[in-house]
C-alpha positions as CSV (number, residue, x, y, z in Angstrom):
1,M,0.1,-0.2,0.1
2,S,0.9,3.5,-0.4
3,I,0.0,7.0,1.0
4,A,0.9,8.6,-2.3
5,P,-2.6,9.4,-3.2
6,Y,-3.0,11.4,0.0
7,I,-0.1,13.2,-0.2
8,K,-1.1,14.4,-3.6
9,E,-4.2,15.9,-2.0
10,I,-2.5,17.5,1.0
11,G,0.7,18.4,-0.8
12,R,-0.5,21.1,-3.2
13,G,0.6,24.1,-1.1
14,K,-1.0,26.3,1.3
15,E,-3.5,27.5,-1.2
16,G,-4.1,24.4,-3.3
17,A,-4.2,21.5,-0.7
18,R,-7.5,19.9,0.0
19,S,-8.3,18.4,3.5
20,L,-8.8,14.8,3.9
21,T,-12.1,13.5,5.4
22,A,-11.8,11.9,9.0
23,E,-12.1,8.3,7.2
24,Q,-9.1,9.0,5.0
25,A,-7.0,10.7,7.7
26,H,-7.5,7.5,9.7
27,E,-6.6,5.3,7.0
28,L,-3.4,7.6,6.2
29,M,-2.3,7.8,9.8
30,S,-2.9,4.1,10.3
31,Q,-0.6,3.3,7.3
32,V,2.1,5.6,8.8
33,L,1.9,4.1,12.2
34,D,1.9,0.5,11.0
35,G,5.0,1.0,9.0
36,Q,3.4,0.8,5.6
37,A,4.8,3.9,4.3
38,S,8.3,4.4,3.3
39,D,10.8,7.0,5.0
40,L,10.5,9.4,1.9
41,E,6.4,9.1,2.1
42,I,6.5,9.9,5.7
43,G,8.8,12.9,5.4
44,A,6.7,14.3,2.4
45,F,3.4,13.7,4.6
46,A,5.0,15.7,7.7
47,I,6.0,18.5,5.3
48,A,2.9,18.8,3.4
49,M,0.7,18.8,6.7
50,R,3.3,21.4,8.2
51,I,2.3,23.7,5.1
52,K,-1.4,23.0,4.9
53,G,-2.1,22.6,8.8
54,E,-4.5,20.0,10.2
55,S,-8.4,20.4,9.7
56,I,-10.8,19.4,12.5
57,E,-11.7,16.1,10.7
58,E,-8.1,15.3,10.0
59,L,-7.2,15.6,13.5
60,A,-10.2,13.4,14.5
61,G,-9.1,10.7,12.0
62,F,-5.3,10.9,13.1
63,L,-6.4,10.7,16.7
64,R,-8.7,7.6,16.4
65,S,-5.8,5.9,14.5
66,V,-3.5,6.6,17.5
67,H,-6.0,5.6,20.1
68,E,-6.4,2.3,18.6
69,R,-3.0,1.8,19.2
70,C,-2.4,2.9,22.8
71,I,-2.0,0.4,25.6
72,P,-5.6,0.1,27.1
73,L,-6.7,1.6,30.4
74,H,-9.6,1.2,32.5
75,P,-9.9,3.5,35.3
76,T,-12.7,3.0,37.8
77,Q,-13.2,6.9,38.1
78,P,-12.8,10.0,36.1
79,S,-8.8,10.2,35.5
80,L,-6.9,13.0,34.4
81,V,-4.5,13.0,31.6
82,L,-1.6,15.5,31.2
83,P,0.6,15.7,28.1
84,S,4.1,16.7,28.9
85,Y,5.9,17.2,25.5
86,N,7.9,20.5,25.9
87,G,9.9,20.4,29.2
88,A,11.4,23.6,30.8
89,R,13.7,26.2,29.3
90,K,13.4,29.2,31.5
91,L,10.9,28.6,34.2
92,P,10.7,25.5,36.5
93,N,8.6,22.8,35.1
94,L,5.7,22.4,37.4
95,T,3.7,19.6,35.7
96,A,4.9,17.2,38.4
97,L,3.6,19.3,41.1
98,L,0.3,19.9,39.5
99,A,0.0,16.0,39.2
100,L,1.1,15.4,42.8
101,L,-1.4,18.1,44.1
102,L,-4.4,16.5,42.3
103,A,-3.4,13.0,43.3
104,Q,-3.4,14.2,46.8
105,E,-6.9,14.8,46.4
106,G,-7.7,11.2,45.2
107,V,-7.4,11.8,41.4
108,P,-5.9,9.2,39.2
109,V,-3.4,11.1,37.3
110,L,-1.5,10.0,34.4
111,V,1.4,12.0,32.7
112,H,2.7,11.1,29.2
113,G,5.8,12.4,27.1
114,P,9.3,11.9,26.1
115,E,12.1,10.8,28.6
116,H,14.7,13.3,27.6
117,D,14.5,16.5,25.4
118,P,18.0,17.9,24.8
119,G,18.2,21.5,26.2
120,R,15.0,21.0,28.3
121,V,14.1,19.7,31.7
122,T,11.5,17.0,31.1
123,T,8.6,15.9,33.5
124,A,10.2,12.4,33.2
125,E,13.4,13.7,34.7
126,I,11.6,15.3,37.8
127,F,9.4,12.3,38.1
128,H,12.9,10.3,38.5
129,T,14.2,12.6,40.9
130,L,11.1,12.8,43.1
131,G,11.0,8.8,43.1
132,L,7.5,8.9,41.6
133,P,6.3,5.9,39.4
134,I,7.3,5.8,35.9
135,A,5.2,2.9,34.1
136,Q,6.2,0.6,31.6
137,D,2.6,-0.8,30.9
138,S,-1.1,-0.8,32.1
139,A,-0.5,-2.5,35.1
140,D,2.1,-0.2,36.6
141,I,-0.5,2.7,35.9
142,H,-3.2,1.0,37.7
143,A,-0.9,-0.1,40.7
144,A,0.3,3.4,40.9
145,W,-3.4,4.8,41.0
146,A,-4.1,2.4,43.7
147,R,-1.5,3.9,45.8
148,R,-2.9,7.4,44.9
149,E,0.3,8.2,43.2
150,P,0.4,10.3,40.0
151,V,2.3,8.2,37.2
152,F,4.5,9.2,34.0
153,I,4.7,6.8,31.1
154,R,7.2,7.5,28.3
155,T,5.3,7.8,24.7
156,E,7.2,4.7,23.7
157,A,5.4,2.8,26.2
158,L,2.1,4.4,25.8
159,C,2.0,4.1,22.0
160,P,5.3,3.0,20.3
161,P,4.2,3.9,16.8
162,L,3.3,7.5,17.8
163,A,6.7,7.8,19.3
164,R,8.4,6.8,16.1
165,L,6.4,9.3,14.3
166,L,7.5,12.0,16.9
167,D,11.1,10.9,16.2
168,V,10.7,12.3,12.5
169,R,11.1,15.8,13.9
170,R,14.8,14.9,14.8
171,V,15.4,14.0,11.0
172,I,13.5,16.7,9.1
173,G,13.6,19.4,11.8
174,L,9.8,20.2,11.5
175,R,6.8,19.2,13.8
176,N,4.1,16.8,12.2
177,P,0.7,16.1,13.1
178,G,1.8,13.6,15.5
179,H,2.8,16.3,17.9
180,T,-0.7,17.7,18.0
181,V,-2.3,14.3,18.5
182,A,0.0,13.6,21.3
183,K,-1.5,16.5,23.2
184,L,-4.9,15.6,22.5
185,L,-4.6,11.8,23.8
186,A,-7.1,10.4,26.0
187,P,-5.9,6.8,26.3
188,A,-8.5,5.6,28.9
189,Q,-11.3,3.6,27.5
190,G,-14.5,5.2,27.4
191,R,-15.3,8.7,28.4
192,R,-13.8,8.6,31.9
193,S,-10.7,10.9,31.5
194,L,-10.3,14.6,31.4
195,R,-7.6,16.1,29.4
196,V,-5.5,19.3,29.8
197,V,-4.8,20.2,26.3
198,N,-2.6,23.3,26.0
199,Y,-1.4,25.4,23.1
200,T,1.3,28.1,22.3
201,H,-0.2,30.0,19.6
202,P,-3.5,31.8,20.5
203,E,-4.8,31.0,16.8
204,Y,-4.2,27.4,17.4
205,G,-6.3,27.6,20.5
206,R,-9.4,28.6,18.3
207,T,-8.7,25.3,16.4
208,L,-8.4,23.3,19.4
209,A,-11.6,24.7,20.9
210,E,-13.4,23.7,17.8
211,F,-11.9,20.4,17.8
212,L,-13.1,19.7,21.3
213,T,-16.5,20.9,20.6
214,S,-17.0,18.9,17.4
215,T,-15.7,15.8,19.0
216,R,-17.7,16.1,22.3
217,S,-14.6,16.0,24.4
218,D,-13.8,16.3,27.9
219,A,-10.9,18.6,28.6
220,M,-9.5,21.8,29.9
221,L,-8.0,24.0,27.2
222,M,-5.3,26.6,28.2
223,R,-2.4,28.3,26.8
224,G,0.6,26.3,28.2
225,T,3.6,27.5,30.1
226,E,6.5,26.8,27.9
227,G,4.2,24.2,26.1
228,E,3.5,22.4,29.5
229,P,0.0,21.8,30.7
230,V,0.3,23.7,33.9
231,A,-0.7,27.3,34.6
232,D,2.1,29.9,34.6
233,P,3.0,30.2,38.4
234,R,3.2,34.3,37.9
235,R,-0.2,34.8,36.2
236,L,-3.3,32.5,35.7
237,P,-4.2,32.0,32.0
238,R,-7.5,31.4,30.8
239,L,-8.9,28.0,31.6
240,D,-11.7,26.6,29.3
241,V,-13.4,23.6,30.4
242,F,-15.2,21.3,28.1
243,I,-17.7,18.6,29.1
244,D,-19.1,16.4,26.5
245,G,-17.9,19.2,24.1
246,Q,-19.8,21.9,25.7
247,L,-18.0,25.0,27.1
248,R,-18.8,25.4,30.7
249,A,-18.5,29.0,31.7
250,E,-19.3,28.2,35.5
251,L,-16.3,25.7,35.5
252,S,-14.1,27.8,33.4
253,R,-11.5,30.6,34.9
254,A,-11.0,34.0,33.2
255,A,-7.3,34.9,32.4
256,Q,-5.5,37.3,35.1
257,E,-5.5,40.6,33.9
258,G,-3.5,43.9,35.1
259,V,-0.2,44.4,36.7
260,L,1.0,41.8,39.0
261,T,1.1,43.0,42.6
262,E,3.1,40.0,43.9
263,M,5.4,37.5,42.6
264,P,5.3,33.7,43.8
265,V,8.8,32.5,45.5
266,L,10.0,30.1,42.7
267,P,13.5,28.3,42.6
268,R,16.4,30.4,41.2
269,S,17.2,27.4,39.0
270,H,15.0,25.3,36.8
271,D,17.2,22.2,36.6
272,A,15.5,19.0,37.7
273,A,17.1,18.7,41.1
274,T,16.2,22.1,42.5
275,T,12.8,22.0,40.9
276,S,12.4,18.8,42.7
277,L,13.3,20.3,45.9
278,Y,10.8,23.0,45.4
279,I,7.9,20.6,44.6
280,Q,8.6,18.6,47.6
281,S,8.4,21.8,50.1
282,V,5.2,22.6,48.4
283,V,3.7,19.4,48.8
284,S,4.9,19.1,52.5
285,G,3.2,22.4,53.3
286,E,6.6,24.2,53.9
287,K,5.9,26.4,51.0
288,P,2.5,27.7,49.4
289,A,1.8,26.5,46.0
290,P,1.6,29.4,43.5
291,A,-1.8,30.8,43.3
292,P,-2.2,30.3,39.5
293,L,-1.5,26.5,40.2
294,Q,-3.7,26.3,43.1
295,Q,-6.6,27.7,41.1
296,Q,-5.9,25.3,38.4
297,V,-6.2,22.4,40.8
298,E,-9.4,23.7,42.0
299,A,-10.9,24.2,38.5
300,L,-9.7,20.6,37.6
301,L,-11.3,19.1,40.6
302,A,-14.7,20.9,39.9
303,A,-14.5,19.7,36.2
304,L,-13.8,16.0,37.3
305,A,-16.7,16.3,39.7
306,A,-19.0,17.3,36.9
307,L,-17.7,14.8,34.3
308,A,-18.4,12.2,37.1
309,Q,-21.9,13.8,37.3
310,H,-22.4,13.7,33.7
311,T,-21.0,10.2,33.1
312,S,-23.5,8.8,36.1
313,K,-26.4,10.4,34.2
314,E,-25.5,8.8,31.0
315,L,-25.3,5.4,32.6
316,S,-28.5,5.9,34.4
317,A,-30.4,7.1,31.1
């Protein structure tokens, strides 16, 4: 089989390219993930999509294909999924702190992403430094949840074909649809998980909001901190909560506006060891959590409660 007919449709340039249907996108991604496309075809696919951009239907098809190849998870209560694919460059990476604060409240938290990223401090490194569980399979994830611990899993273990697609960036130097899909993953079976979906550029936030609505998703959409799914510790970003694809204003939070009157006390360095010591001091109560982070925790807890209520109504209907 060949993906050349699909490349012909999406590779006509920004003005001439035509978007695929959800079914075509699913078939295309399935061939890519199953190794049925050549390296040259995959490179052409990545470049063409980079120029054209993903449509809502294409994202839906790509995501369905990736979900079919993720390891199965069966949480017994609404879980939280945190995609961690950017790491820290300037600010401390506090994704692990967000995960710990929620796990303390009894939330099953799954964090996924790469183990290492040159020039950045990954969440995996901080999990390792903190002694938090790093899963290899579904059993490890469920065991960590039973202990009320947040758990990290490498993309290679969660969905090996997706990890191979993400590695294409190292060769051609450009992101591809796999990077968008990775931040949209909801690997738990059924509709029992809430995703934190983050973006960097505002225009992409609008595309993701449309996607979450059209696919009836359960998610918190926000502008990430250096691409991480955690609130900027200095200023709360806008937090939009979607339940069953509906934007829930009463569960969402407005962005903090105006001049900052107080700066949080953060570690002077953002390396894994220093960040981990800071996280430990917050979790133990020695230091307060940054206010924006605490507000994100509260918003997520309310969203998870709403999701549980919605799911219960569906089951009883």
